[in-house]
C-alpha positions as CSV (number, residue, x, y, z in Angstrom):
1,X,66.6,-51.1,26.5
2,X,63.9,-48.9,27.3
3,X,64.1,-45.6,25.9
4,X,63.2,-42.2,27.8
5,X,60.1,-40.4,27.1
6,X,61.7,-37.2,25.3
7,X,61.3,-33.9,26.6
8,X,59.6,-31.1,24.5
9,X,61.9,-28.5,24.2
10,X,61.6,-25.2,25.9
11,X,61.0,-23.4,22.7
12,X,58.2,-25.6,22.0
13,X,56.3,-25.2,25.7
14,X,56.6,-21.6,24.9
15,X,54.8,-21.9,21.7
16,X,52.1,-23.6,23.0
17,X,51.9,-21.1,26.5
18,X,51.7,-18.3,24.0
19,X,48.7,-20.1,21.6
20,X,47.0,-20.8,24.8
21,X,47.1,-17.3,25.8
22,X,45.9,-16.2,22.8
23,X,43.4,-18.8,22.8
24,X,42.1,-17.3,26.1
25,X,42.1,-13.8,24.9
26,X,39.5,-14.9,21.7
27,X,37.5,-16.4,23.8
28,X,36.9,-13.8,26.5
29,X,36.8,-11.3,23.4
30,X,33.9,-13.6,21.6
31,X,32.2,-13.5,25.3
32,X,32.1,-10.2,25.1
33,X,31.0,-9.9,21.4
34,X,28.4,-12.5,21.9
35,X,27.1,-10.6,25.3
36,X,27.2,-7.5,23.0
37,X,25.2,-9.5,20.1
38,X,22.5,-10.8,22.9
39,X,22.1,-7.1,24.1
40,X,21.4,-5.2,21.1
41,X,19.2,-8.5,20.1
42,X,17.1,-7.9,23.2
43,X,17.8,-4.3,23.2
44,X,15.8,-3.4,20.0
45,X,11.9,-3.0,19.9
46,X,10.0,-5.8,20.3
47,X,7.9,-7.0,17.4
48,X,4.8,-7.1,19.4
49,X,5.3,-3.1,20.4
50,X,3.0,-2.1,17.9
51,X,0.3,-4.3,18.3
52,X,0.6,-3.3,22.3
53,X,0.0,0.4,21.4
54,X,-3.0,-0.4,19.3
55,X,-4.5,-2.2,22.4
56,X,-3.5,0.8,24.5
57,X,-5.2,3.2,22.1
58,X,-8.1,1.0,21.6
59,X,-8.3,0.7,25.5
60,X,-7.8,4.7,26.0
61,X,-10.8,5.1,23.8
62,X,-13.3,2.6,25.5
63,X,-12.1,4.6,29.0
64,X,-13.2,7.6,27.4
65,X,-16.1,6.3,26.2
66,X,-17.2,4.7,29.5
67,X,-16.4,8.1,31.2
68,X,-18.8,10.2,28.7
69,X,-21.8,7.3,28.9
70,X,-21.3,7.3,32.8
71,X,-21.3,11.1,32.6
72,X,-24.4,11.2,30.9
73,X,-26.4,8.9,32.7
74,X,-25.4,10.8,36.1
75,X,-27.0,13.8,34.2
76,X,-30.1,11.5,33.1
77,X,-30.6,10.4,36.9
78,X,-30.2,13.5,38.4
79,X,-32.7,15.1,36.4
80,X,-35.6,12.2,36.9
81,X,-35.0,12.7,40.4
82,X,-35.6,16.4,39.8
83,X,-38.8,15.4,38.1
84,X,-39.6,12.9,40.5
85,X,-39.4,15.8,43.6
86,X,-41.2,18.1,41.8
87,X,-43.7,15.9,41.1
88,X,-43.9,14.6,44.8
89,X,-44.3,18.3,45.6
90,X,-47.0,18.6,43.0
91,X,-48.8,15.7,44.9
92,X,-48.3,16.2,48.2
93,X,-51.2,18.4,49.9
94,X,-49.9,21.8,50.5
């Protein structure tokens, strides 16, 4: 005598389908929460931000110093050039 496998009752099937839907909704909700959490953590200030800002400020200061030095050297070059021209004029026979 073989016994036929019993079929689950319709109410059990409906209960399992409802639980499945609830779990799918929960999974989607958790995916959204995870995406939000990842976005919030990546959207926050980078811990290296202060260090990078300090580096930018240091480089700007170096650039300003180099520009000032270049301007001073151009002025000195122009003065030396003018001095050489005057000296050459004095040495040239008229």
